[in-house]
N, C-alpha and C positions, 0 to 999 in steps of 0.2 A: 440868747444865741439861737443858732439854727437847730431846729428839732426835727428828728426823723421819725415818721410813724412806722409801725410795723409793716404796713402794706408797701410803703415807698421803699423800705430797705429790701423787702422780698422781691420787689419789681427790679431793683438794681442788680441783685444777685442772679436773677433768673433771665436776665435780658429783656425785660419788659413784659413778660408774661405772668400776670398776677395769679391767674388761675391755676398754674402748675404748682405741684407740691414743693416745698423747700427741703432738699436733701440734707443740707448742713447749715449751721449758722456761724462757721468760723473758716479761716484760711490758714495755710501753712506759711510761716514766715520765711523758711529757707527757700521753698519754691518760688514764692513771690519776689524774694530778694535776687535770686539768680535770673529771673525773667527781666527784672528791671536793670540789672547789672549788664546784661547783654545789650540792652537798648542804649544805656549810657555809654558803653564802649563804641557802639556804632556811631553815636553822636559825636564823641570826642575824635574819632578817626576822621570823620567827615569835616569836622572843623580844622583838624591839623593838616589835612590834605589840601594842596593848592588847586584851586579851580581854574587857574590861568597859567600861561607859560612865562609869567614874569618871574624875575629873580627876587631874592630876599630883600635886598636894599630898595627894590622898586615897590615893595609893599609898605614901606614907611610912609608917614605923612610928608608932604612936600617940604615943610619947613625943617624936617630932620635929615633930609637927604644931603649928601656931599658927593662931589665928583670922585674923590679918592676912594669911596666905598667899592667901586667897581673893580679895583685891582688890589686894595688893601683891606683885608678882612677886619683888621683891628679898629678900623674907623667905625665899624658897626656897633650897635649896642651888644653887650655881652650875652644876652639871651638869644641873640640871632647869629652869633659867630659860629657856633657849631654847625648850624644848618647851611650857612654860606660855604664852610669848608667842605662839606660833603657835595655841594653843588659844584664847587670848583674841581674836585676830584672827578666827578662824573663827566664833566665837560671835557676834561683832558682825555678820558678813555673813549669818548664818543667822537673826538676830533679825528677826522681822516688824515692819514699820512699824505702830505702833499709832496709832489715830485720836486726834486731839487732843481731839475732843468725846466723851470716854468717860464723863464723870461723869453722874450721873443727872439733874442740872439741865439739862444740855445735851440729853440724850436726851428729856427730857419737854417740850422746847420744841415749840410747835405745828407749826412747819414741818418739823422733824425727825421728829416723831411721824407726821404725815400721809405723809411720804415712806416711813417704815418700814411703815406700814399698807398703802400701796399696793404695796410690794414683796411683802408677805405674801399679797396677794390675787391673785397671778398664777397660782397653782396651783389654789386652791379658791375659789369665789365666796363672798364675805361678804354677808350681808344687811345692810341699813341699821341694823338693831337688833343687830348682831353684838357691838359693844363692851358694850352693856347686858347681852346674854345671857352673854358670856364671864365677867363678874364674878359672875354669880348661878347659872350652869347648868353642868352637865357637858357639854362640847362633844364632838361626834363629826363625823368627816368621812365624809359619805355623798353619793353621787350627784353628786360634783363640788362639793358645798357644805360649809360649816362651819355645823353646825346644833346647837341646844340640845337635848340629849337628855332631861334631867330636872333639876329644881331641886337645888341643893346642900343646901338646908334640907329638914327633914322636912315634907312636904306632900302626902302621898298621899291622906289622908282630906280635907284641906283643899281640894284640887283637885276631889274628887268633890262636896263641899258646894257649891263654887262653881258647878259644872255643874248642881247640882240646885236650889239656892236663889238664887244671885246671878249671878255672871258670871265666865267664864274666857276669857282672851284668848290667842290663838295667832297667830304670824307665819307665814303660808302663802305668803310671797313666793317661795319656792323652787319653787312649782308653775309649770309651764310653760304659756305661752299662745301658740297659733298663730292668726293672723288670716287668714281667707279673704275675699277680695274679688272680686266678679264678678256676673254675672247670676244671678237667683234660680233660674231653670230649670235652667241649667248646673250650678249648685252642687248642687241637690237630686237631679239625675239621677245624678251620680257618687257622692254621699254615700250614696244609697240602697243602693249596692253593698256598703258596709262595715258595715251594721247590718241588723237584722231586726225586724220588728214583733212577732215572737213573744216577744221578750225585754222588751217594754214600749214606751217612747217611741222615736220616730225624729226625725230632723231636720225632718221634714214636719209635725210636730204643730202644729196651728193656733194653740193658745194660745202656743206657744213661738216659732213662725215670726213672730208679730206683734211679738216683743220684749217681751212683757209678763211672761213667766215664764222662768226658767232650767229647762233640761232636763238630764237625765242618761241615759246609755245606755252599752252595751257595744260596742266596736268589734271587728270581725273583718277578716281579710284579704279582698280583694275576691272576691265570689261563693264564699266558703268557709265560710259559716255551716253548721253549729255548730262547725266546726273552725277551727284557727288563730286563736285568741283574741289580740287586740292589747292589750285592757285597758279599764277604765272611764274615761269622760270626762264632763265637764259642758260645756254649750255655752250661749251667749247670742247671740241675733240682735239686731243694731242695729235699732231701730224704723225703719220706712219714712219717708224724708224727701223723697220725690218723685222721686229719681233712680233710674235703672234698675239701678244696681249696689247690692248688698246686702253688708253686713259681717257676718261671723260670727266669734265667739271660741270656740275650743275649749280648755278647761283640762284638763291631765292631770298625772299625777305625773311627776317628772323621769326615773324608771326606765323609763317607757313612751315617752318623747318620740321617741327615734331610730326605733323601729319604726313609730310612727304617722305621723311626718314622712315616712319613706321610702315608706309606703303611699300617703299623700296625694299626694306628688309623682308617684307612679306612675300613679294613676288620673286625675290631672289633666294628665299629660304635661308637667310643668313642667321647664324648663331653667334653667341658671345664667345670670344677667344679665351683660351686658358691663361695665357700671359696677359696681365694688365699693365698697360703703359702708364707710368707716373710722370706727368710733365714736370719740367723744372720749375716753372713759376710757383707751383704749390709748395714745392720743397723750399724754395727761397722764402716764401711767406711764413712757413711753419718755423724755419730757423730764425727768421726775423722776430717772430713772437717770442720765442725762447730767450733770445738775446735782449729784447726789450724788457721782458719781465725780470730777467735775472741781473741785468747789467745796469739799466737806468735807475732801478731802485737803489743802487748803491752809490748814485750821484756821480758816476763817471761820465764826464761830458765829451771828452775827446777821445780817449783811448778806450776801446772796448775789450774787455777781458771776461773769459768764462773759465770752465774747468779745464779746457784745453790750453789756455794761456795764450801764447803767441800764435798758436795754430788756428785760432778762431777765424772763421770765414766771415768777411764783411757782409752787410746786408746787400742783397742784390735787387735791382729794380725789376718789377714784373714786366716781362715781355710777352705779349699775347693774351690768352684768357686766364686771368687769375682766379676765376670761380670754378675751374674744372675740379671735379671730385677725383682724388687720386685713386679711389677704388672703383671708379667707373670706366668702362672701356669706351674708346672712341674709334674703334675699328672692328668691322663685323665681316665674317668670312662665311661663304656658302660651301657646305660640304659636298653638294652635288656638282656644282658648276665651277667651283674654285673662284668665284667672283668675290672681290673684296670691296667693301664700302668704307671709306675713311671720312671722318669729319675734319675738314681742314679749315674750319671757322677760325678767324683771327690768326691763322698761320700765313695767310696771303692778305696783304693790304690792298685796298682798292680806292683809288681817287677818280673823280670825274671832273673833266674840264668841259664846260659848256660855252659855246659861243664861236663866232666865225674866226677868231684869232687864237683859238686854243692850240692849234698846231704851231703857231708862232711862238707861243709860251713854251711849248715842248722842245722845239728846235733850239731856243736860246738857253734854256735851263739844262738840257741834257746833252752830253757829247759822248759819242761813241767811244768805248774803251780802246785804248792803245794795246797793240800786241805786246806780249811778254813771253820770253822763252827761258828766263832764268828766275830762280826764287830770290826774293828780296831778302829773306831771312830764313836760315835753315831751321831755327828753333821754333818758329811759328808756322801755321798752316795757312797763312794769308795768301790768297790767290793761287794755291797749289793746283786747284781744279782748272784754273784759267791757263796756267803754264802748260798743263798736259794737253788741253784742247788746242792751244796754239801750236803745238808740234804736228798736229794733223792739218795737212794742206787743204783738205776738203772743208773743214770747219773754218779755216782762216778765210778761204774764198767766200763762204757763206756769210761770215761776219762782215766782210767788206761790202758784199752786195746789199746786206741789210742796212749798213751805214749809209751807202749811196742813196737808197730809197728814202731813208729817214731825212737826209739833208734835202731831198727833193720836196719835202712837205712844206718847206718854207716858201716855195713859189705857188702854193695853192691858195686861192682866195677864201675858201671856206671848207670845213671838213665834209659838208654835204655833197661836195663834188666827188668824193670817193665812193666806191661801191658800198652799200650798206653792210655793216658788220665786219669790215675788213680787219684782219688780224696781222699785226707786224711784231715779231720777236726781236729783241735787241739786248746787247750787253753794253752798259754804260759805266762811265767813271763816276767818281764821287762828286755829286752835284754841289757840295759845300765848297769845293775848290773854286768854282766859277761864280761865286756870289759877288754881285755887284756892290760898289760902295754905298749906293743909295738906291732907293726904289726907282725903277724905270718901267716904261710901258712897252711891252713887246709888240713890234710892228712887223708885217711881212715885207720882204724885199722882192717886188714883182719885176723890176728892171733886170734883176740878176737871172731870172728864169723866164724872160718874156717870150723868147722864141726858142724854147727848149723842147726838142722832140721827146725827150724822156718824160717830161711832165705830162704832155699830151698822151703818151703811152700809158702813164700811170692812171690818168683819168679813164681811159677806155678799158684797159685790161686789169687794173688793180694790182695788188701785191701778189707775186708768185706764191705757190704753195710752199716751197722750201723756205722762204723768208718768214713763214709763220712759226718756225721752230724757235724755242726759247729754252734756256737752262732752268727756268723757274719751275718746270715740271718735276725736276729732280729734287727730292727732299733733302738729300745729303748735301748738295750744293747750297741750297737755301740755308741750311743749318750752318754750314761753314761761313757763309757770307754774314749771317747774323752774329755769329760768335766772334768773328775777327774784325768787326767794325772799329775803326779808329774813333776814340771818344772825342767829345767836343773839347775837353780839357787839353788833351794832346795836341789837337788841331790848332787851338788857340795858342798854345805854347810854341808851336812851329811858326805861326804868323808872327809872334812877337820877336822871333830871332831873324826875321828878314832884314836885310841891310836897308832896303827902301820900304818904309812902312806903307802898306796898302797895295803893294805890287802883287802880281800873280804868284800863288804858292804852288810850286811844282813838286809834288810828292814822288815823281818817278815810279819805280817799281812798287813802292809801298802804298800807292793809291788803290783803294778797293775797287773791285769790279762787281757790278751788281746786275744780275739778270732781271729783265723786266718784260712785260707784255703789253703791247698797245692795241686797243680795240676801238674801232670807230663806232660812234653812236649816230644813227642816220637822222635823228630829229623828227620833225613832222613829215610823215609820209602820206597820210590819208588826207582826202580832200583836195581842193584846187587852189586855195589861198595860202600864201606863205610857205611854199615848199621848202623843206630843209631847215625850217626854224628850229632853233634848240639843238642843232647837231653839235658834236664834239668828240672827245676822246676819253676812253677809260684807261687808266694806267694801273697795272698790277705789279706789287713789289713784294719781296720777302719781308717778313716781320723784323722789327728792330730798326728799320730804315724810314719810319714814318716821318719824323720831324726833319730828317736829313733831306728829304725831297719837299716837304711842306713849306719851309722857310724860303728856299730858292723860288718856289712858285709865287709866294707872297711878294718877293722882291721884283717880280716881273710884272707887277701891276694888276694882278687878278683880284677879284672881289670874292669873298668867302660867303657862302650860303649855308643855311641849316635846313631843318625838316620843312619849315614853311616855304622856303624857296624851292625845294624839291616839289612840294605840293603845287605851287604856282607853275612850275616848269611843265608838269604834266597837264595842268589845267589849260595853259595856253597851247599845248599840242593836242588837246582834246582827247586825251588818252585816259583810260581808267587808272587810278592810283591805288597802289597796294598799301593796306588792305581796305581802304575806305570804300572803293568802288567794286567790291566783289561780294555782293550780298549772298551769294549761293555757296560760299566756302566757309569753313569753320572760323577762320580768322576774321572774315568779314562780319559774321554774326557777332563774334565777341566784341569787335570794334563798335558795332551798333549798339550793343548792350551797355558798354561803358560810356559811350557818348550819350545815350538816353539818361543814364544815372547822373552824369555830370550836369547835363542841361536841366534836369529835373531838380537837382540840388540848388542850382543857380536860381531857378525859378522860385523855389520855396524861400530863398533868402530874402526876397523882396516882399514888402508888405502888399496886401491884396489890392490897395489902391494904386500902386505903382508897377503893376504888371498887367499884361494883356489878359483879357477874358477870352480864351480860345473857343469856348462853347458858343459865345455870342458871334464870334467871327466865322463859325462854321467850320472850324479846324478840328478834326477828330483826333489826329495824332501829331502834335507839333514837334515831338522830340525824337521820334523814330518812324521809319516808313514801313507800314504794314504791307509788305510785298505779297506775302501769301494770301492776305485778305483781298488785295486788289485783284490778283490773277484769278482767285476763286469767284469773285463777284462777276468778273467779265466772262468767265466760263459759264456761269449761270445765265447771264444775259444772252449768250449765244445759243445756249440750249433751249431758250424760251422760243416759242412758236412764232416765226416771222420777225423775230427781234433784230436779226442781223441786217436784213434788207430794208427795214423801215428807216425813215428819216430820223435824224437826231432830234429827240423831243424829251427832255427830262421832266416835263411838267407832270405826266401821270405818276411819276415816282417822286412825289414831293418829299422835301426834307422833313424830318420828324420834329425838328426844333425850329423850323422857319416860322416867323411871326407874321410875315407879310407875303401876299402873292407876288410872284416875280413880275417885274416890269422893267422897262428900259429906264436908266437913271435920268434921261432927259425927258421922257414922256410923262404924261400924267398918270395918276393911279386910276385904273379902271375899276377894279373891284374894291368895295369897301364892305366891312362887316362890323357889327357891334362887338365890343370887347367880350360880352358874354358868349356870343356865338362863336367867335374866334377861339376862345379859351376852350369851349367844349369840343370843337373840332380837333384842336391840338391834342387834348386829352385822349380822344379816341384814337388818333393816329399813334400816339405813344404806346397805347395799350396794344394796338394791333401790331406794332413793331416788336414789342417785347414778346408778344405771343409767337411771332415768327422766329424770334431769336431762340425761343426755348426749343422749337422743333428742328431748327436748322443748326448744324454744327458750325461754329464760328471760330474754330481754332486754326484758321488759315495762316495766321502769322507765324513767324519763326518761333519754334519751340526751344526756348533757351534752357529750360529744365533746371534742375538743382545741380549742386556740385557733384562732380564725377560723371555726370550724364553727358552724352554726346549730343550736341545741338544739330538738329536736322531741319531741312527746308523742303517744302512741298511745291517748289517752283524751280525753274531753270532760267538761265540767261542764254539767250540765242547767240551762238558764236559761229554758226555755220556761215562761211564766207560767201557762198553762192546765194543763199537766201538773203544775206545782209545787202549784197549787191543789188538784188532785185528790189528790196524794200527801199534802197537809197534811190533807185531810179524812179519809183513810184511817188516819192515825197517831193519831187519837183513839179511845178505847174506846167501843163502841157498847152496852155493858151494864155493870152494876155501879155503884158509887158515883160514879165519874167519867164516866159515860156522856154522850155528846152525840148523841142520836138525831136531833135536828132539824138538826144542822150540815150533813150531807151534803145533805139536801133543801133547806135554806136557800140553800146555795151552788150548787144546781143540779148537783151532782156525782153520778156514777153509783156504784152499789154495787161492791164489790171482787169481781169475778168473773174467771175466766180468759179469757173473751172480751174483757174490758176491758183487763187488764194484759199479756196475751201480745203484742198488737201493739206496745205500748210497749217490751217487751223486745227485740222484733225490730228496732225502729227505732233503739234505743240500747243495743247490747249491752255497750259499754264506756263507761259514763257514771257520774259522781259527782254526788252531791246534797248541797248545803250544808244542814246541820242544826245545831240547837242543843239542848243537853242540860242538864237540871237534876237534880241528885242528889236522890234521895228522902229520904236520911238524911245522915249525916256523910260527909265525904270532900272532898278538894281535888284536882280534876283538874289534870294537868300537861301540858306540851307533849309531843306524840307519844304520848299515852295511846291505848290500844286500845279500840275500841268493839266489843263482842262480842254474840252472840245468846245469851240465857239458854235453858237446857234446860227440859223439862217439870218436872223435880225442883226446879230453882231457883224456878220461878214457884209451884210447890206449897208450897215452904217459905215464900215471901213471903206467900202468902195465908193460911197457918196462923199464922205469927208475923210481925207487922208490925215487929218489932225486929230481924228477921233482916237483918244488914248486907250479906250476900252470900257466895257461895262462895269457895274459895281454889283457886288453880292448883297442881297437884302440882309439886314441884321437879324440873327437868330435869337431865339428865346433861351435863356439859361434854365433848363429843367431841373438842374441840381442845386440851384441857389437856396431853395428852402430847406433842402436836406442838409446843406452845409451850415446854415443858420441853426437848425435844430441840433446838429452835432455840436456846435459851438456852445449852445445853451446847455446841453447835457454835460459838456466838459466843465463848465462853470459850476453846474450843480454838483457834479462829482467831486470837484475840489472843495466845495463847502462841506459836503458830507464827510470827506476825508478829514478835514479840520475838526469837525465835531466828533468824529470816531476817535481821534487822537486824545480829545479832551475827556470823552466819556467812555462808553462801552466799545471795546475793540470788535465786538461781533457786529457792530453796525456798519462795517465797511461795505460799500456796494459792490455788486458782482461786475467783473470786467467784461464778461461775455456780452453785456447789453450793448456796448459801444464798439466792440471789436470789428463788427461787420461794416461800420461806417468810418473806420479809421483811414481808409484810402481815399476819402472824399477831400478834394482840394478845389477851392473856389477858382473856377476858370478852366478846369480840365474835365474831359469826359470821363466819367467814373465807371459806367457799365461796360459790358462787352460791346465791341464796335458793331454798329449796323452796317448796312450796304454802303461802303465808302464811295462807290461810283455815283450814287444818286443822292447823297447826303445834301449837296449844295445845288444851286440853280443851274450850274454848268456841270456836265458829266465829267467825272475825274478820269484822266488818262494815265497819270504817273506822278512821280515826285522827283525833285531836284536833289542831288547829292552834293553838288558843289556850284556855287554861283557867285558872281561878283562883277564889278566893272572891269572890263578887259582893257589893259593898256595896249595890247596888240591890235585890237579891232577899233577901239574908241567907242564902244557901246556896251551895254549889259549883256553878258553871256552866261549860259548855265549849261551844266552837264547833269544828266540823270537817266532814269530808266522809265519806260512806258510799257504798258501791257501790249503784247503782240496782237491779241485779239482786238483790243480797243484801238490800236493803230490802224489795222486794216479796216475796221468798222468806220473810222473817221475818214480815211483816204477814199473809201468806196462811196461815201455820201457827199464829199466835198465837191464843189464845182471845180472845173478844170483849171480856172485861173487863180484859185485859192488853195491849191494842194499844199499841205504842210503848214497851214497857219493854225496856231494854237493859242491858248490863253494861259498866262502865268499869274499866280496870286501868291503872295508871301503869307506865312501862316498868321501874322499879326495884322493883316490888312484886309479890307473889303474890296480893294480896286484890283481889277483884272487888267493885265497888259498883253498887247498882241506880241507874238514872237513867231519866228520861222523855225520849224523843226527840220533838222538834217541828220542823216546817217552817213558817217564817213567810214569808208572801208579802205 
């Protein structure tokens, strides 16, 4: 057998060290047995424990399995029956209690449906037309609302035709309303601090102050104009009614609400009230939650019961804002001036009708309320406010005057013929009563009002001040109208009892009376082409009546649009859209940040071979517009000695990544260099550029900061109307075929000389100007396209050949390609090291800091800090496009965007007289430049 030597046995006991002395030559049996017993128990436990999620009968060999084993334990072998019994008991305990009202029939019952909808409205606010939109639109969650983005059907051109020829309907109830109440002098004194007369209207405008017209303006932080932009708003003053207090509505986009509300509370020194108002919708939703938890679990499908038994209140539908916090105030009072700020968001609904026949839709859908002097039912408060007002002869005559003016609207060919911002108050009957049997198209009746002097008077004078009064300003009346609305069920029951089915339903004194407010929208006012395009009417309603007005509008042949249609509407009007086109306000910066993140995520999802390499295209920032960097670079160019008066020549400031010298695309290459020489020169240029970046502060872009920090901008957008009129006149050519010699003298503007524009540059060194561009030939501008200055050679080619589409940008060299490849190799190596570390020593895991600095490297995107954006390409950069597409209104590509004021004056000063306003457009993923004409519409 096997024999052991004394040395081998000593080596075994001492762990392999033969030289060490042997302390003992025996082991303790009890200690040895205890150690082995622990190991044996661990091994048995591991064997007994299942390593998978399979059941006991699934562990049997296939030839021993039977189908009955899954539900009959006795079919299993006896050694496994006990384990299977324990598994079955465990499964019963883990099984969730399923609701007994699971079937669709139970879910679709009205009470369960309302409860479910109330639950879903706690996070995001639903408009009253949400269910209608959700069935027909792509819904998005924005600004705390669920909104319809675009129709599911193909309707892009149909919506444009509706805006141009008939009527487009939009639900703007998500817009926020702040009501200010107080003495007129105190209101105007503080409101004058957050606006400027240089930008246009103010709150003190006489025609708006009387309550006759709606006004629009841009708000700034107190005494900070032209910096710290808050956003655009519209405002309506309540007509004077003899009391010393005035009421003012300020309507704004929900993205601007918190900033504007914070500033208003600061300038009026408003504090939180002691009594906190708890709105009804939240109470209804809390009660609904208790009932759903306590009642549906019992399986009661029809009859709801709780501790109160028959006194249980049924689930109420949420009307208004269902996300309001019951412990948060929505009314703020100033202790010094007694001014009250109330948040009336979702308390007033707002619909917009766009198109030349929008007034025809209004006159066919709405009928003025009939006079009523007696109560229909003494038990209810239905129309009690209307009965009291009908007893006043002055208010009756005012209502009749308003009704007569409203009927005259049918003889108007377009809403643009009315004075801009006209306000008409009215009290109408229930529009559900006048519902047609099938959809019809509302058309005007011109013959009826062909030779009517009253219609001509309405054109010239507009609506009188008295007729702008509406009962919608009274919150008690609005609450009464909302609470006493006849339900759809009762209305359908009345229709079913008609002797002649389908005949007109006359409710008599039981018909509801609804106060509304009609506000005319002027449409396109700037520029010379298509005046009045996109005009229409806004209708303001009390909450709870949304669908009662929405469906009758639909039955008059209107087409419904969403957020995308609203974007196109402003695009065709060439007006800035909120918040997309306001880069100097907080909401605009946040929008740009979110847009950049979404575009970058979309870019990363594509493989490198299927996406554009923007570094080779010469596009530094394809997903966001670096406005601060642009204005700062132009300011630096202006401060350079003699830079402003020198002719445009971007050649001395060569691009740091350009691989070839600039040349005309049709001409031959003049300069040639060996690859080695070219590479050396490029490396030197990159080094020089990086050195300049280290010494120069390049934080000119928007500082988005971290969470909780306020985003700031180091540039402004020029909104001074006088200066914009001057710039608009300078953008037109003064010689050649398209000359406009009389334009400057007609507008009373000055000629473009250094004495005139140098003071403008000194006052606004970092300013942007809103411009619109129309392509001269083919081309379709895209988001974040670059607006560049053409060189003399480009203009010379254009004058010689009218079919010349534009120059091309030489292809750039990707200086980050090798860094990206190196990073990719490092990641592969790191992955292999991690696999080895898991198998072997855990201390061998590589350090993460080695690759952290290169994690932001993405193939095709500029990774370092941005260099001078104006001189990065062969054509000097002037600005960026924020919106661009093929325009159905003009029949060519159109774009809207911002350009640097300094760069614009530099270009206009150096351009020939017959080529004023000619620029180049280049999309981020293309090397082709396109000629376009730049205009400023005021």
